[in-house]
N, CA, C and O atoms as CSV, one atom per row, in Angstrom:
chain,resi,resn,atom,element,x,y,z
A,1,MET,N,N,-27.806,-27.258,28.995
A,1,MET,CA,C,-27.580,-25.835,28.854
A,1,MET,C,C,-27.872,-25.438,27.409
A,1,MET,O,O,-27.562,-26.198,26.492
A,2,PRO,N,N,-28.466,-24.256,27.187
A,2,PRO,CA,C,-28.774,-23.841,25.819
A,2,PRO,C,C,-27.512,-23.687,24.979
A,2,PRO,O,O,-26.398,-23.661,25.502
A,3,ASN,N,N,-27.706,-23.588,23.696
A,3,ASN,CA,C,-26.592,-23.428,22.772
A,3,ASN,C,C,-25.843,-22.132,23.078
A,3,ASN,O,O,-26.310,-21.044,22.741
A,4,ARG,N,N,-24.695,-22.254,23.712
A,4,ARG,CA,C,-23.903,-21.087,24.105
A,4,ARG,C,C,-22.889,-20.753,23.027
A,4,ARG,O,O,-22.288,-21.638,22.417
A,5,LYS,N,N,-22.713,-19.481,22.808
A,5,LYS,CA,C,-21.702,-19.028,21.859
A,5,LYS,C,C,-20.317,-19.242,22.456
A,5,LYS,O,O,-20.132,-19.167,23.671
A,6,LYS,N,N,-19.353,-19.508,21.593
A,6,LYS,CA,C,-17.967,-19.692,22.017
A,6,LYS,C,C,-17.221,-18.365,21.912
A,6,LYS,O,O,-17.644,-17.442,21.216
A,7,VAL,N,N,-16.112,-18.301,22.617
A,7,VAL,CA,C,-15.181,-17.185,22.512
A,7,VAL,C,C,-13.979,-17.677,21.718
A,7,VAL,O,O,-13.426,-18.736,22.016
A,8,ALA,N,N,-13.577,-16.920,20.718
A,8,ALA,CA,C,-12.352,-17.214,19.973
A,8,ALA,C,C,-11.265,-16.287,20.498
A,8,ALA,O,O,-11.431,-15.068,20.509
A,9,ILE,N,N,-10.164,-16.864,20.927
A,9,ILE,CA,C,-9.005,-16.077,21.336
A,9,ILE,C,C,-7.970,-16.254,20.239
A,9,ILE,O,O,-7.487,-17.360,19.994
A,10,ILE,N,N,-7.639,-15.159,19.588
A,10,ILE,CA,C,-6.733,-15.195,18.445
A,10,ILE,C,C,-5.414,-14.537,18.828
A,10,ILE,O,O,-5.386,-13.395,19.285
A,11,MET,N,N,-4.329,-15.267,18.638
A,11,MET,CA,C,-2.985,-14.744,18.884
A,11,MET,C,C,-2.276,-14.569,17.555
A,11,MET,O,O,-2.468,-15.355,16.627
A,12,GLY,N,N,-1.458,-13.538,17.471
A,12,GLY,CA,C,-0.669,-13.332,16.267
A,12,GLY,C,C,0.441,-14.359,16.125
A,12,GLY,O,O,0.827,-14.707,15.009
A,13,SER,N,N,0.959,-14.848,17.254
A,13,SER,CA,C,1.988,-15.888,17.255
A,13,SER,C,C,2.006,-16.555,18.621
A,13,SER,O,O,1.370,-16.081,19.563
A,14,ASP,N,N,2.740,-17.657,18.721
A,14,ASP,CA,C,2.790,-18.359,20.003
A,14,ASP,C,C,3.498,-17.552,21.084
A,14,ASP,O,O,3.354,-17.852,22.269
A,15,SER,N,N,4.253,-16.540,20.697
A,15,SER,CA,C,4.908,-15.696,21.703
A,15,SER,C,C,3.903,-14.838,22.468
A,15,SER,O,O,4.251,-14.250,23.492
A,16,ASP,N,N,2.664,-14.758,21.989
A,16,ASP,CA,C,1.608,-14.020,22.688
A,16,ASP,C,C,0.934,-14.867,23.768
A,16,ASP,O,O,0.106,-14.354,24.522
A,17,TRP,N,N,1.273,-16.146,23.854
A,17,TRP,CA,C,0.630,-17.040,24.804
A,17,TRP,C,C,0.725,-16.566,26.261
A,17,TRP,O,O,-0.273,-16.666,26.974
A,18,PRO,N,N,1.860,-16.060,26.740
A,18,PRO,CA,C,1.904,-15.624,28.140
A,18,PRO,C,C,0.827,-14.590,28.493
A,18,PRO,O,O,0.333,-14.580,29.620
A,19,VAL,N,N,0.465,-13.739,27.561
A,19,VAL,CA,C,-0.582,-12.745,27.800
A,19,VAL,C,C,-1.960,-13.402,27.721
A,19,VAL,O,O,-2.836,-13.116,28.537
A,20,VAL,N,N,-2.143,-14.263,26.759
A,20,VAL,CA,C,-3.437,-14.895,26.502
A,20,VAL,C,C,-3.783,-15.945,27.561
A,20,VAL,O,O,-4.957,-16.186,27.840
A,21,LYS,N,N,-2.782,-16.552,28.135
A,21,LYS,CA,C,-2.980,-17.635,29.098
A,21,LYS,C,C,-3.907,-17.223,30.241
A,21,LYS,O,O,-4.775,-17.998,30.643
A,22,SER,N,N,-3.733,-16.023,30.761
A,22,SER,CA,C,-4.578,-15.594,31.879
A,22,SER,C,C,-6.034,-15.402,31.441
A,22,SER,O,O,-6.951,-15.687,32.210
A,23,ALA,N,N,-6.252,-14.924,30.223
A,23,ALA,CA,C,-7.622,-14.785,29.711
A,23,ALA,C,C,-8.284,-16.156,29.602
A,23,ALA,O,O,-9.461,-16.308,29.927
A,24,CYS,N,N,-7.538,-17.140,29.151
A,24,CYS,CA,C,-8.077,-18.503,29.062
A,24,CYS,C,C,-8.452,-19.015,30.446
A,24,CYS,O,O,-9.474,-19.682,30.612
A,25,GLY,N,N,-7.626,-18.704,31.435
A,25,GLY,CA,C,-7.918,-19.121,32.802
A,25,GLY,C,C,-9.211,-18.522,33.327
A,25,GLY,O,O,-9.992,-19.208,33.986
A,26,VAL,N,N,-9.442,-17.254,33.043
A,26,VAL,CA,C,-10.677,-16.598,33.486
A,26,VAL,C,C,-11.884,-17.233,32.802
A,26,VAL,O,O,-12.901,-17.491,33.445
A,27,LEU,N,N,-11.772,-17.482,31.509
A,27,LEU,CA,C,-12.883,-18.116,30.790
A,27,LEU,C,C,-13.174,-19.503,31.361
A,27,LEU,O,O,-14.335,-19.878,31.521
A,28,LYS,N,N,-12.126,-20.261,31.665
A,28,LYS,CA,C,-12.322,-21.580,32.283
A,28,LYS,C,C,-13.015,-21.447,33.630
A,28,LYS,O,O,-13.935,-22.204,33.939
A,29,ASP,N,N,-12.568,-20.478,34.436
A,29,ASP,CA,C,-13.160,-20.276,35.767
A,29,ASP,C,C,-14.662,-20.016,35.689
A,29,ASP,O,O,-15.415,-20.439,36.566
A,30,PHE,N,N,-15.093,-19.324,34.648
A,30,PHE,CA,C,-16.508,-18.995,34.487
A,30,PHE,C,C,-17.240,-19.969,33.566
A,30,PHE,O,O,-18.386,-19.734,33.183
A,31,ASP,N,N,-16.567,-21.062,33.216
A,31,ASP,CA,C,-17.151,-22.108,32.375
A,31,ASP,C,C,-17.661,-21.556,31.041
A,31,ASP,O,O,-18.735,-21.925,30.567
A,32,VAL,N,N,-16.867,-20.671,30.454
A,32,VAL,CA,C,-17.193,-20.095,29.149
A,32,VAL,C,C,-16.471,-20.916,28.080
A,32,VAL,O,O,-15.253,-21.077,28.152
A,33,PRO,N,N,-17.195,-21.433,27.099
A,33,PRO,CA,C,-16.533,-22.208,26.052
A,33,PRO,C,C,-15.659,-21.304,25.177
A,33,PRO,O,O,-16.077,-20.222,24.764
A,34,PHE,N,N,-14.447,-21.769,24.908
A,34,PHE,CA,C,-13.534,-20.965,24.095
A,34,PHE,C,C,-12.566,-21.872,23.358
A,34,PHE,O,O,-12.385,-23.041,23.698
A,35,GLU,N,N,-11.952,-21.294,22.343
A,35,GLU,CA,C,-10.866,-21.940,21.609
A,35,GLU,C,C,-9.818,-20.885,21.345
A,35,GLU,O,O,-10.145,-19.731,21.070
A,36,ALA,N,N,-8.556,-21.275,21.427
A,36,ALA,CA,C,-7.450,-20.366,21.135
A,36,ALA,C,C,-6.814,-20.784,19.808
A,36,ALA,O,O,-6.612,-21.969,19.544
A,37,HIS,N,N,-6.507,-19.788,18.985
A,37,HIS,CA,C,-5.932,-20.033,17.660
A,37,HIS,C,C,-4.782,-19.066,17.415
A,37,HIS,O,O,-4.767,-17.956,17.948
A,38,ILE,N,N,-3.829,-19.490,16.612
A,38,ILE,CA,C,-2.755,-18.608,16.163
A,38,ILE,C,C,-3.023,-18.277,14.701
A,38,ILE,O,O,-2.992,-19.149,13.833
A,39,LEU,N,N,-3.288,-16.998,14.449
A,39,LEU,CA,C,-3.545,-16.504,13.092
A,39,LEU,C,C,-2.895,-15.133,12.983
A,39,LEU,O,O,-3.138,-14.266,13.822
A,40,SER,N,N,-2.098,-14.933,11.990
A,40,SER,CA,C,-1.382,-13.674,11.837
A,40,SER,C,C,-1.976,-12.827,10.716
A,40,SER,O,O,-2.262,-13.322,9.625
A,41,ALA,N,N,-2.154,-11.550,11.006
A,41,ALA,CA,C,-2.618,-10.622,9.971
A,41,ALA,C,C,-1.548,-10.429,8.905
A,41,ALA,O,O,-1.853,-10.029,7.782
A,42,HIS,N,N,-0.286,-10.713,9.254
A,42,HIS,CA,C,0.822,-10.506,8.319
A,42,HIS,C,C,1.266,-11.801,7.639
A,42,HIS,O,O,1.478,-11.824,6.427
A,43,ARG,N,N,1.408,-12.882,8.418
A,43,ARG,CA,C,1.934,-14.130,7.860
A,43,ARG,C,C,0.855,-15.030,7.268
A,43,ARG,O,O,1.119,-15.775,6.324
A,44,THR,N,N,-0.359,-14.967,7.813
A,44,THR,CA,C,-1.444,-15.825,7.307
A,44,THR,C,C,-2.725,-15.007,7.123
A,44,THR,O,O,-3.754,-15.337,7.712
A,45,PRO,N,N,-2.675,-13.950,6.315
A,45,PRO,CA,C,-3.853,-13.082,6.193
A,45,PRO,C,C,-5.081,-13.790,5.615
A,45,PRO,O,O,-6.208,-13.483,6.002
A,46,GLU,N,N,-4.874,-14.725,4.702
A,46,GLU,CA,C,-6.015,-15.426,4.115
A,46,GLU,C,C,-6.702,-16.301,5.154
A,46,GLU,O,O,-7.930,-16.340,5.221
A,47,ALA,N,N,-5.920,-16.997,5.960
A,47,ALA,CA,C,-6.494,-17.850,7.006
A,47,ALA,C,C,-7.201,-17.006,8.062
A,47,ALA,O,O,-8.267,-17.383,8.550
A,48,ALA,N,N,-6.612,-15.871,8.412
A,48,ALA,CA,C,-7.239,-14.977,9.394
A,48,ALA,C,C,-8.570,-14.448,8.866
A,48,ALA,O,O,-9.564,-14.420,9.592
A,49,ALA,N,N,-8.587,-14.032,7.616
A,49,ALA,CA,C,-9.820,-13.509,7.015
A,49,ALA,C,C,-10.887,-14.593,6.931
A,49,ALA,O,O,-12.058,-14.335,7.208
A,50,ALA,N,N,-10.492,-15.792,6.553
A,50,ALA,CA,C,-11.452,-16.898,6.455
A,50,ALA,C,C,-12.046,-17.219,7.825
A,50,ALA,O,O,-13.246,-17.468,7.940
A,51,PHE,N,N,-11.209,-17.214,8.859
A,51,PHE,CA,C,-11.714,-17.475,10.208
A,51,PHE,C,C,-12.705,-16.397,10.614
A,51,PHE,O,O,-13.788,-16.703,11.115
A,52,ALA,N,N,-12.346,-15.148,10.403
A,52,ALA,CA,C,-13.221,-14.031,10.788
A,52,ALA,C,C,-14.561,-14.097,10.057
A,52,ALA,O,O,-15.613,-13.883,10.659
A,53,LYS,N,N,-14.519,-14.392,8.767
A,53,LYS,CA,C,-15.754,-14.431,7.976
A,53,LYS,C,C,-16.681,-15.561,8.396
A,53,LYS,O,O,-17.901,-15.439,8.283
A,54,SER,N,N,-16.116,-16.654,8.877
A,54,SER,CA,C,-16.938,-17.814,9.230
A,54,SER,C,C,-17.186,-17.941,10.735
A,54,SER,O,O,-17.820,-18.899,11.175
A,55,ALA,N,N,-16.703,-17.003,11.513
A,55,ALA,CA,C,-16.782,-17.120,12.977
A,55,ALA,C,C,-18.217,-17.258,13.478
A,55,ALA,O,O,-18.507,-18.147,14.278
A,56,ARG,N,N,-19.090,-16.417,13.030
A,56,ARG,CA,C,-20.484,-16.470,13.499
A,56,ARG,C,C,-21.120,-17.814,13.139
A,56,ARG,O,O,-21.777,-18.438,13.973
A,57,ALA,N,N,-20.925,-18.250,11.910
A,57,ALA,CA,C,-21.498,-19.525,11.471
A,57,ALA,C,C,-20.920,-20.706,12.249
A,57,ALA,O,O,-21.564,-21.747,12.376
A,58,ASN,N,N,-19.707,-20.540,12.767
A,58,ASN,CA,C,-19.058,-21.605,13.534
A,58,ASN,C,C,-19.308,-21.497,15.035
A,58,ASN,O,O,-18.666,-22.191,15.823
A,59,GLY,N,N,-20.236,-20.634,15.431
A,59,GLY,CA,C,-20.658,-20.597,16.822
A,59,GLY,C,C,-19.924,-19.642,17.736
A,59,GLY,O,O,-20.077,-19.703,18.956
A,60,TYR,N,N,-19.124,-18.756,17.156
A,60,TYR,CA,C,-18.406,-17.783,17.992
A,60,TYR,C,C,-19.256,-16.534,18.182
A,60,TYR,O,O,-19.836,-16.012,17.230
A,61,GLY,N,N,-19.323,-16.065,19.423
A,61,GLY,CA,C,-20.047,-14.836,19.726
A,61,GLY,C,C,-19.118,-13.693,20.063
A,61,GLY,O,O,-19.515,-12.528,20.021
A,62,VAL,N,N,-17.871,-14.024,20.402
A,62,VAL,CA,C,-16.869,-13.027,20.780
A,62,VAL,C,C,-15.538,-13.440,20.179
A,62,VAL,O,O,-15.193,-14.621,20.169
A,63,ILE,N,N,-14.791,-12.464,19.677
A,63,ILE,CA,C,-13.431,-12.706,19.206
A,63,ILE,C,C,-12.515,-11.755,19.957
A,63,ILE,O,O,-12.673,-10.537,19.880
A,64,LEU,N,N,-11.548,-12.321,20.691
A,64,LEU,CA,C,-10.530,-11.538,21.381
A,64,LEU,C,C,-9.225,-11.700,20.623
A,64,LEU,O,O,-8.804,-12.822,20.342
A,65,CYS,N,N,-8.585,-10.593,20.290
A,65,CYS,CA,C,-7.322,-10.642,19.562
A,65,CYS,C,C,-6.192,-10.123,20.437
A,65,CYS,O,O,-6.340,-9.117,21.132
A,66,ALA,N,N,-5.068,-10.817,20.396
A,66,ALA,CA,C,-3.879,-10.394,21.134
A,66,ALA,C,C,-2.691,-10.469,20.194
A,66,ALA,O,O,-2.432,-11.504,19.580
A,67,ALA,N,N,-1.980,-9.374,20.090
A,67,ALA,CA,C,-0.804,-9.348,19.222
A,67,ALA,C,C,0.264,-8.481,19.865
A,67,ALA,O,O,-0.023,-7.634,20.711
A,68,GLY,N,N,1.478,-8.705,19.454
A,68,GLY,CA,C,2.607,-7.993,20.041
A,68,GLY,C,C,2.865,-6.645,19.408
A,68,GLY,O,O,2.010,-5.760,19.437
A,69,MET,N,N,4.019,-6.495,18.849
A,69,MET,CA,C,4.542,-5.214,18.389
A,69,MET,C,C,3.561,-4.405,17.525
A,69,MET,O,O,3.114,-3.333,17.933
A,70,ALA,N,N,3.238,-4.902,16.375
A,70,ALA,CA,C,2.302,-4.199,15.488
A,70,ALA,C,C,0.948,-4.878,15.635
A,70,ALA,O,O,0.761,-6.006,15.180
A,71,ALA,N,N,0.026,-4.204,16.258
A,71,ALA,CA,C,-1.252,-4.842,16.601
A,71,ALA,C,C,-2.287,-4.673,15.496
A,71,ALA,O,O,-3.345,-4.082,15.715
A,72,HIS,N,N,-1.982,-5.192,14.310
A,72,HIS,CA,C,-2.917,-5.113,13.195
A,72,HIS,C,C,-3.967,-6.219,13.246
A,72,HIS,O,O,-4.950,-6.180,12.507
A,73,LEU,N,N,-3.762,-7.189,14.106
A,73,LEU,CA,C,-4.648,-8.349,14.138
A,73,LEU,C,C,-6.089,-7.966,14.462
A,73,LEU,O,O,-7.013,-8.410,13.782
A,74,ALA,N,N,-6.287,-7.156,15.483
A,74,ALA,CA,C,-7.653,-6.756,15.855
A,74,ALA,C,C,-8.325,-5.989,14.722
A,74,ALA,O,O,-9.507,-6.198,14.448
A,75,GLY,N,N,-7.594,-5.118,14.071
A,75,GLY,CA,C,-8.150,-4.372,12.944
A,75,GLY,C,C,-8.499,-5.277,11.783
A,75,GLY,O,O,-9.515,-5.076,11.118
A,76,ALA,N,N,-7.668,-6.268,11.535
A,76,ALA,CA,C,-7.944,-7.211,10.453
A,76,ALA,C,C,-9.215,-8.005,10.745
A,76,ALA,O,O,-9.995,-8.283,9.835
A,77,PHE,N,N,-9.426,-8.367,12.000
A,77,PHE,CA,C,-10.627,-9.116,12.358
A,77,PHE,C,C,-11.865,-8.238,12.382
A,77,PHE,O,O,-12.966,-8.708,12.098
A,78,ALA,N,N,-11.694,-6.974,12.717
A,78,ALA,CA,C,-12.844,-6.055,12.731
A,78,ALA,C,C,-13.353,-5.858,11.318
A,78,ALA,O,O,-14.316,-5.122,11.105
């Protein structure tokens, strides 16, 4: 199969896993390569920024962000 881009699923914390779990299941069902990571826009902003900046070079074509109460994570990645 040609070099396929991966999907990055980013959670703000492990408490977001119940929501993200179903997305991972759909990606598995369609044989889409993905990785799930916990990165917080508030607690680990440097790590989140570094991941976002290097995502394309690391083979990611899509980044899905899931966060709870204050959903700054998607904005930080954008």
